[in-house]
N, C-alpha and C positions, 0 to 999 in steps of 0.2 A: 382527770389528767389534764394538765395545762398544755396548750399548744407551744411547741418549741419552734420559734420563728426561723431559726437556721435550718432545722430539719424540714420544715414546710418549703422554704426556699430551694433547698436541695431537690425535693420531690418535684417542685414545679419546673426547675431547670432540666430535670431528667425527663419530664413529660414534653417539654418544648423540644429537647433534643431528639426525642423518639418520633415526634410528629415531623420535625424537619427531615430526618433521615427517611422516613416514609414518603414524604412528598418528593424528595429528590429521586428516590428509586422508582416511584410510580409515575413521574413526569415523563410525558412523551409529546414533543412538539407537534402541533397540528399540521405543520407542513409536510411531515413524513407520513407515509402510508403505514398501516398496521400490519401489512403483509410481512412475514418473515424474510429478512434478506434484502428488503426494499429501502432501507435507511439511505443507502448511497446508490441511487439507480444508475449513475453515470459510470459506476465501476463495471456493471454487467451489461450495459446497453450501449449501442452505438450513439454517439452524440447527436446525429441527425434524428434520432427517434425520441429524443428527450422533449418534454413539454417546456414552455417558457419558465414556469415555476421550478421545474427540476434543473433546468440549465442555470437559472439564477442561484440556486443552492450549490451547484457545481462551481460557479464562478466565485462563490464566497471562500471556497476551499482551495481552488486551483486556478491561477491566472491563465492557464492554457486554454480555458473555455471562453467562448464569447457567443452572443446571439446576433444573427444577421439574416435578413431575407426570410424571415419566418422559421429559421432552423437554428439549432445549437451546433457549434462547431468547436473543434479542439485545434489548437495552433500547431502543436507537434506531438509526436509519439513520446511518451515518457518511458524510456528503456529501463530495464531492471538494472540494479547495481549489486555488486558482491564484493567481498573481500577475501583475498587469499589467506587461509588460516595456516598455511605452511607453504614452502616454495613449490611452484608448479611449473610444468612444461607444456607448451602447446602440443597437442596430439599430431597436428599436421607437420610440426617442425620442432622437434625437441631442443634445438639451439635457442628458441624463443621461449622465455620464461618470465615469471613474475615472482617477486620476492613475498615472504610473509608480510601481511599488512598492506599490500598494494591494492588498490581499488580497480575493479573492472567495471566500467560504467556503461557499457553498451550491450548487455546481455539480452538476447531476444528469444533463444530457444533452449529447451532442455530435451535431450535425446535419451529417453528412458532406457533403451536397449544397450546404449553405449555408456550410460551414466555420465553424460557430458553437459556442460553449460557452453553455449556458443555466442560469440559476439557478433553483432551486425557488421558485416564486412571484415571480420577478424578471424580469430582462431577459436578452436574449441579446447575446453579445459575440463579436467576430472572434477565432477560435481561434489565429490566427497571432500575436496580440499578448498572448497569455496562456500562462505556463509553469505546467503542472500541478505541484503539490507533494505528494508522497506519494500520488499518485492515478493511476488508470489507466482507460482505456476498458475496460469489462467485456464488451463485445459486444452484439449485438442483444438486446433483451428478448424474452421469450416471452409466456406467459400473464400476466405481471406488468406488461406494457406498458400504459401509460396511453394513452387516446385510441383512435382506430379504427386498422384495419390500413393505412390509407394513410400513417400516420406513418412517417417514415424517419429514425429516429435510434438512437443507441447510448447505453446507460447509462454514466455516469462515476461511480466510486466509490472508496473508500479503505478501508484496514485499517490496524490498528497496525503490521503488519510492513512495509507500504509507507511508512507515515510514518517509522518508525525507520530504514528503509533509506535514506530521502532526507533524513536528519538535517542534512547539510551544506547543502543548498539551503534547508531550512526555516529554519535558523539564520540563514543569509545574508540571507534575505529577512525576517527578524524575525517569522516566523509561529509561534512557539513554542507558541502556544495549541493548535496541532494535537496536541501531545504529551500534552495533558490526557486522562486516562483510559487512557493506554497504559503498560504496565509494562515 
């Protein structure tokens, strides 16, 4: 049976493609730890607890980080953002409202018992009518919690990784200012 050059070339391309895909899927940069969830330590760790290498990785993704005096620092808090998916009224003052598509840029809290997102220094809004953009609930706060221990709320925050991962929704809702300061 004679060799068909076209058939052999197709098999060779298929083999190269399979090897390339396997290499991409198995590649893990040596700068990252092999522990689950440790790819982005600056998401779960206070900046001052990061090593120099971890801080350098954070600086590559988010210009809010910098290294000084032997510690990693963050320039400012990146508040969560959301978009009103239908008209909403503030719980504290129903005459204050947001139209469908308006961006809420300073969300800091989620109050699970009341099902509300609250803005820093602002109002609280029904969470079912808000879609978070590049933001997540970060869990109950500990010693950094404001107020007394009877407060029952969770922190809501964002990172450049979350913002960049939600690029489609952020662009769809025209909230592209969220990309500022992210690399």
